[in-house]
N, C-alpha and C positions, 0 to 999 in steps of 0.2 A: 069732522068725517061725517059725509051726509051721504045719502044714498047714490046721489049722481056721483061725488070721490069716489064710492065703491065700487062703483061699476068701472069707472076710469081706471081705479087699478087691477082690477081684472086683465082690463086689456091691456095695460102696460105691463104686467107681469107675463103677460102671453108672450108680448113680444118682445121682451127682454130674456125670456127664457128659451123661445125659440130663433133669434136673430142673433143674439149677444153670445151666450153661453157655449152653444157649440164651438166658437171659433177661437176661442184665447188661445190656445198653444199658437195657432199659425198668425193668430195679430200679433203675438208677441213675436214671433220671427221676423214678422215683416215690419216691425215696427208703425204699424196705421193698418185702422179699419179697412173693411170692401167699401167703397163709394157707396156702391148699393144700398147701404144700411141707411144712409141717409135718405136717398130718395122715397124706399120705402115706408120710412118714418115719417115721411111727410105724406104718404099718399092713406095711411092709417090716421093721420091728423096729432101725430105726437111733435111738431114741430111750432114754435113760437104760440107755444100753449096758453098767455097770457098776453097775446097780442089782440087786438081788436079784429073782429071778421070782416073788418072793412078793409084790412090790411092782408087778409088772407090766412090769420091765425085764427085759434081755437077760441079766441072770445071768453079766455077762463082766467083765474086769478094764480096766484102764487101758491096757491094750494095745490091746484094742479101739478104745478110745478113740482112742488115735495114729492108728492106721490109718486112721480115718472123717477125720481133723484133714487129714493127709498129701494123703488123697484129695479133700479139700475145695479145701486149697489146688492140687493140682495142676490142678484143673479149671479154676481161673481164678477160681474165684467167692470174693468175702470178705463178702458178704452175710448168708448164713445164718448166724444168731447161736446156731449149735449147739453150741459150744463152750461159751460160756455156760450155757445151758440141760442141756446133759449132764455137762461137768465140773465146774460150781460149782453151781448152783440144785439139784440134785436131791441133790448130796451134803452140803451143809448140811443137806436135811430128812433122810437117811438118817442122818447122823452126829449130830442133835440133835434132830429130833424125834422125839414121842412116837410111841407106838406106833398111836394115834388119828389123829396129823396125818399119819404116814407112810403109812397105809392110806386118808386122805383124800385126800392130794395125789400120792404117788408115782406111780399108776394113771393119773390123768389128764395129768401130764406124758409119761408114759412112750408113751401111745397119740396124742400131739399134739391131744387136745382142749385144753389148756393149754399156754402159751406163757409159760416160766418167765425171770425176771430178777431181777440183783440191785442194790440200790440204797445205794451206799456215798456217792460223790463229791458236793458239793453245790459250789453256784456260788461260795462262800466258801472252799472247802477242797480241795486235792486230795489228796495222798499222806498227809494229816495224820490221819488217820481218828479222831484223840482230839479233833479241833476242832470235829466233826460238831456241827449246832444244833438238826438237827430232834428235836423232845419228843414224846416218849409219856407222857401224863399218867394215871395210872390214877384210873378212877371208877366205883367198883363193881367189877362182873365185865367192866369195859371199859377200854381203854387210849382215849383222844383223842390223834390222830396233828398236828401240824401242822408243816407245812416244806415244803423244795424240792429235789429232786434234777437232777444234770444229767450228761450226758453216757450214759445209762443205755441196754446193748447191747438191743436187743428192746423199749425201753421203748413204741413207737407200738403193737404186737402184744400185749404182754404182758397174761395173765390172771391172772398170781401174780407178785408183787414180794416178796425179802426184803430190809427194809428195817431198815438200821442207824440206829437213833435212839439219843437220849439218856433213860434213865429217873432218871438223877440228874444233871442239869447241874453238880455243884459236884465229882463223883468223878474226874473225869478219865476214865482209862482204865476204870477199874472201875464208872464209871457209864454204857458202853453194852451195848446189848441189839440183839437180834434179832428183829423182829416182822414175820411173814407177814400182806400184804394182798393179798385176792383184789381186781382193779380194776374190780370191779360195787361194789363197797363206797361208800355215797354219800360224797360230800368227793375222793373223788379223780379226779383230771381229770390229763390229758397235756397240756403244752405241746407247744412245737415239735420239729417231728424235725429235725435240727441240719444245717447244710451245713456238711461236714468237706472237707477236703483228699484224702482219698482214702475208700476204702470207702464208696463214695456209694449201694451200694442197701443199705445196712445201718441199719435204723429205730434209730437214736442220739437220745434224746429226754430232753426236760426231763419232771420229774415233780413234781406239787405235792399236798399233803397239807393240806386245810383240813377242821379237824375231822372227822377219818376216825376211825370209831367200830368198833374191830374187839374180838373176845372177846379175855379176859388168856390164854385157852387158845391162841393163836395165836404165843403168846412161844416163843421156841425156847431148848433147853435147861432149862426149867421152873424157872429162877430169874434173876431179873435182875441185869445188870451181866456176864454169861456174852460179850458180846458178842465184844467185842476179841481174847478168848482165842480165842475159834470163830474169826473172821477171820483171825487169825495163823496158826491150823491147818491151814486150809483154802488159805491163799493161796500155800504153795509146790505146790499141784499145781496152781494157777490159773497160776502161771508156767512151769512145765513144759509146761502145753498152748499158751502163747504159745512156745516153744522148740519144740515140734513144729511148728508153722505157720512157725515161723522157717527152719529148716532145711528144711524141703518146698518153701517160696519158693525158696529159694539152688538148689535143685536144679532147680526148674521153671524157674526164670531161665534158669540155663545152658543148660539143653535148649534154652530157644527161643533162646537166642543164638549155639549152636552151628548149629542149623538156618539160621537169617537170614544169617549171616556165610559158611557154605559154598554158599549160595543168592545173595548178592547180591554183584554184579561192581563192581570198582572200579578203572581203568586196566587193563583186560583182564584179570584175575584176578579170584578170589574173595576177599572179606574176610577168608577163615578164610589164605588164603596171605600174608600179610603179619604179620611178624614181631610186632608189636606185638600184634598180634590174638591169636597164638595164645600168647603170654606174659601177658597180661592174662586168657585162659581159662585157662591153666596155673596161675595163682594162684589164680582164684573157683573151681578145682575143686579143689585142694587146702585153700582155707579152707571148704566145704562136706564136704570127706571130715573133715577135723577136727574140725568141727561136727557131723558124723552120728555119729563117734566118742563123743564126750563126751555125746550126747543118748542115745543106746542106753545108754551108762554109768548116766546118773540114770535113765533109765526104767526097767532092772532093777534097781536099786535102790529105788526108788520101789516095786515092783511088792514089794520084799521088806522095804517098811514103813521101810527105812534110810535114805532121802531125808531132810538136813536142812535147815533152814530157809536155810544157807548155800549147800549144793549148789544149791538150787532159783533162789536168786539168783544163783549163777555161772552155771548153764544159760542164766536169762534174758539175762543180761547180754551172755555171751557170744555167743550165738546172734543176739540182736536186731542189736548193732553189727555182726555178721558181713553180714548180711541186708541192711542199710544198705549196706554198702560194695560186696558182690557187684552186687547191682542196679544201684547207681549206673553202676558198671563197665560193665553189661549194657548198659545204658540209652546210654552215650555209644560202644557198638560199633554200634547200631542207626543211630547219625548222627540225621539229621532226624526218620527216623521212628518212632525213639525216644521223641519228645515230643510223639507224637500218641496222645489217648486212646484213639482205636479198637486200636491195637497194644497186647496185653494186657501188655507189658515196662514200656507208661509206666503200666499200672493198677497194676501189682505196684509199681512205684517210688513212687507216692502211696499207696501201702497200706500199704505195710510201714514207711511213716515214722513211724507211731506205736505202732510197737511197742517203740518205746524209753522211751515214756510211758505207756501204762496199766499195768495190775496192778503198779503203782509205778514210778516215773520209772527209769531207770538207775543216778541218782545216788545214790537210797535204795537201791537194789541194793548200791551200792558202803558204803553206810555200813553193811547189815546185812552182807557178808563181813568187813567190817574189825571188826566187833565180835567174831567168830571167831577172828583173828588174835593 
């Protein structure tokens, strides 16, 4: 942390508490946030934080991203898909886009005029990205895209989607490419906004591509067959941002539970006064402290360009397993109120469960780690 990052944290905290926290119930009912949140975030400089100023971004680093995601988690919000927009979509464009592509799309993502999404998962494939079936067939100066994607964060509101497609269905991983699709393109349509166990306010949707024609110039990287390598290069940052949210969620759950157990009484004394409560919270605080130390180490390595695939997988595996354990213990200490959705601890319990699934399941993380042993 630096003084500049501390000042940025104050601004991010104010935005999250004013623009996110008060609307949780309404967004959960609507299965999406207000579109205006994106433009407000763009106006105050919270979008494209680690993208160069030349493209309208904040000119910051992943440290700025981490601060924002921590404050979002501490505000009790899981609806705003800013980590996908900021930490994933903009970086695919920055890393692999041509100068023309970067000038065309990054300023719109930085201002909030465009909301970004990435479409990898399909109804028939989860973590197996080599098995995707969505096709992009070249027809002159265009690709014709056909297929379906599911579990797409920001899917209901997205204006721009980075789509994983097969440009050569017989080439396995070497046949995967990434193509950018603007959602105003004819043939693009949205399916259901999905009913999830948690993260009810996040617009997770199905997407369909029916003869969607996009210019060949929308290919990322300038050459077909680079998509799988591009995905593998960017996934460590995605997994690290999941770890950031997990640790912040752990710390937030412990704070909520400390406050509750010190105020709530049972058998004539505060719940915190019972040995079991103190011991459970001591264990939780230790889990959070160890996770925070490892996460900070990983962020520092990432800022130096030294975080490898195995390290990111370890961070995602460790922190998401820990947050699920800690939040579950905290729910127990709330008693019956811990199971009521109007309590933030109950929403956190449901929201955090998916952290062991998305970004690659934790079983996949173990497989990745084992390859480096």
